C-alpha positions in Angstrom: 92.8 128.3 78.2 95.9 126.3 78.8 97.9 124.7 76.1 99.1 121.8 78.3 99.3 120.4 81.8 101.5 122.5 84.1 104.1 120.8 86.3 103.0 119.6 89.7 104.2 121.5 92.8 104.2 120.9 96.5 101.9 123.9 96.9 99.2 122.5 94.7 95.7 122.3 96.2 94.2 118.9 95.3 90.7 117.6 96.0 87.8 115.8 94.3 84.5 117.2 93.2 81.7 114.9 92.0 84.4 112.3 91.8 86.5 114.4 89.4 90.1 115.1 90.5 90.8 118.9 90.8 94.3 120.5 91.1 94.8 124.2 91.8 98.3 125.4 90.9 99.7 128.2 93.0 100.1 130.4 90.0 96.3 130.5 89.7 96.0 132.5 92.9 98.8 134.9 91.9 97.2 135.7 88.6 93.8 136.2 90.3 95.3 138.7 92.7 96.9 140.6 89.8 93.6 140.7 87.9 91.8 142.1 90.9 94.5 144.5 92.0 92.5 147.6 90.9 89.6 147.0 93.2 90.9 144.9 96.0 91.0 147.3 99.0 91.7 145.1 101.9 91.9 141.5 103.2 88.1 141.1 103.0 88.0 142.1 99.3 91.0 139.8 98.6 89.2 136.8 100.1 85.9 137.5 98.4 87.6 138.1 95.0 89.7 134.9 95.2 86.6 132.9 96.2 84.6 134.4 93.3 87.3 133.8 90.7 87.9 130.3 92.0 84.2 129.4 92.0 83.6 130.8 88.5 86.6 129.1 86.8 85.9 125.8 88.7 82.2 125.8 87.5 83.4 126.5 83.9 85.8 123.6 83.9 83.4 121.4 85.8 81.0 121.9 82.9 83.6 120.5 80.5 84.5 117.6 82.8 80.9 116.5 83.4 80.1 116.2 79.7 83.5 114.5 79.1 82.4 111.8 81.6 79.0 111.5 80.0 80.8 110.6 76.8 82.8 107.8 78.5 86.0 109.7 79.4 87.7 109.9 82.7 88.2 113.7 83.2 90.4 115.8 85.5 90.6 119.5 86.2 93.6 121.8 86.6 93.2 125.5 87.5 96.3 127.4 86.5 97.4 130.9 85.5 94.9 132.6 83.3 92.2 129.9 83.6 91.6 126.2 83.8 92.2 123.0 81.9 89.8 120.1 81.8 91.3 117.0 80.3 90.8 113.3 80.1 93.0 110.2 80.1 93.2 109.2 76.4 94.8 105.9 77.2 92.2 104.7 79.8 90.5 101.6 78.4 87.1 103.0 79.5 87.4 106.0 77.1 84.3 105.7 75.0 83.1 106.7 71.6 83.4 110.4 72.4 80.6 111.5 70.1 82.9 112.5 67.3 82.9 116.2 66.2 79.4 116.7 67.8 80.7 115.3 71.1 83.8 117.6 71.0 81.6 120.6 70.3 79.3 119.7 73.2 82.4 119.3 75.5 83.7 122.7 74.4 80.4 124.4 74.8 79.6 122.9 78.2 82.1 125.2 80.0 80.6 128.5 79.0 77.2 126.9 79.2 77.7 125.9 82.9 79.0 129.4 83.7 76.1 131.2 82.0 73.6 128.9 83.6 74.9 129.7 87.1 75.0 133.5 86.3 71.4 133.2 85.0 70.2 131.5 88.1 71.9 134.1 90.3 70.3 137.0 88.3 66.9 135.3 88.3 67.2 134.7 92.1 67.9 138.3 92.7 65.0 139.4 90.4 62.4 137.0 92.0 63.3 138.4 95.4 62.1 141.8 94.3 65.5 143.4 93.8 66.3 145.3 90.5 68.9 144.2 88.1 70.6 146.5 85.7 72.5 145.4 82.6 75.3 147.2 80.8 76.2 145.9 77.4 79.4 146.2 75.4 82.8 144.8 74.5 85.1 143.2 75.6 83.1 141.3 78.2 79.7 141.1 76.6 77.6 142.5 79.4 77.6 143.2 83.1 74.8 142.7 85.6 74.6 145.1 88.6 72.4 144.4 91.6 72.2 144.6 95.4 70.3 142.2 97.6 70.7 144.4 100.7 71.0 141.4 103.1 74.7 141.5 103.5 77.5 143.6 102.1 79.7 140.6 101.9 77.1 138.5 100.1 76.4 141.3 97.6 80.0 141.8 96.8 80.7 138.1 96.3 77.7 137.6 94.1 78.5 140.7 92.0 82.0 139.5 91.4 81.0 135.9 90.8 78.4 136.9 88.3 80.8 139.3 86.5 83.5 136.7 86.2 81.1 134.0 85.1 79.8 136.2 82.3 83.1 137.7 81.2 84.9 134.4 81.2 82.2 132.8 79.1 82.2 135.6 76.6 85.9 135.6 76.1 86.0 131.8 75.9 83.4 131.8 73.2 85.4 133.9 70.8 86.5 131.8 67.8 90.2 131.9 68.8 92.1 128.6 69.4 92.6 127.2 72.1 89.6 129.0 73.6 86.3 127.1 73.7 85.0 129.1 70.8 88.1 128.4 68.8 87.7 124.6 69.4 84.1 124.8 68.3 85.0 126.7 65.2 87.7 124.2 64.4 85.3 121.3 64.6 82.7 123.0 62.5 85.2 124.0 59.8 86.9 120.6 59.7 83.4 119.1 59.3 82.6 121.4 56.5 86.0 121.2 54.8 88.1 118.2 56.0 91.1 119.2 53.9 91.4 122.9 54.8 89.3 123.2 58.0 92.2 123.3 60.4 94.0 125.9 58.4 90.8 128.0 58.1 90.3 127.8 61.8 93.9 129.0 62.4 93.4 131.9 60.0 90.1 132.8 61.8 91.9 132.7 65.1 94.7 135.0 64.0 92.3 137.5 62.5 90.0 137.7 65.5 92.7 137.6 68.1 94.6 140.4 66.2 91.5 142.5 66.0 90.8 142.1 69.7 94.4 142.9 70.5 94.2 146.2 68.6 90.9 147.0 70.2 92.3 146.3 73.6 95.0 148.9 73.0 93.1 151.6 71.2 89.5 151.3 72.6 89.6 149.6 75.9 93.1 150.7 77.1 93.7 147.2 78.6 97.3 146.0 78.6 96.2 142.7 80.0 93.8 141.9 77.2 96.2 143.3 74.6 98.9 140.9 75.9 96.4 138.0 76.1 95.1 138.4 72.5 98.5 139.4 71.1 99.9 136.1 72.5 97.0 134.1 71.1 97.3 135.8 67.7 101.1 135.1 67.6 100.7 131.4 68.8 98.1 130.7 66.2 100.1 132.4 63.5 103.1 130.3 64.3 101.0 127.2 64.3 99.5 128.2 60.9 103.0 128.7 59.5 104.2 125.3 60.8 101.1 123.5 59.5 101.4 124.6 55.9 100.0 128.1 56.0 103.1 129.3 54.3 102.2 127.6 51.1 98.7 129.2 51.2 100.2 132.7 51.5 100.0 133.0 55.3 
């Protein structure tokens, strides 16, 4: 969800996963704590929540990074603030053909795909062990799965939070709002269909969808966090639209 690479700090957590460099900015942990403030009741909940958010966002970005590498790029992952950022070195001589628009769509879809796959495997694992799973559908997060294994309170809580974040993060990222994954997919498709106006059309779509979700966040869901998030995305896309020629098109 980032627009660019954040500055490095001495408090960064750095490691490699599947040979891919991963950097966790300290702001990632702070925002995760803020997001979980309503249901974190003690040190145990804090640790479980941070672990669930960290795992979910890392799996999402790892999906992007693995497909980037399959297309010949050299990826890296940064976790920061409201999410993560999977990028690749555009100047590395090994950067390959990239697959064109189709490749970029696959890269964008791989993040939500990896998250939903893990959530699916967890839910199936719960179901095949004979434990019931209940689903609750609705916006803004798509749906929620509720279950209990009964083996361990800690394991149950971790898996519930992990599954919830995996699903919610995937749904939000698939919305056709730039720079979310869905917005990047919409942009590639619109540019493919209309090379001259596709980028402007994708920006208009981003502004409309983000604006609608901002309003719904305030009126229906009573969520200031989502309202600020979608309001910011609507404003950022509108300013980009203006700067890229939308003014001449009446935007």
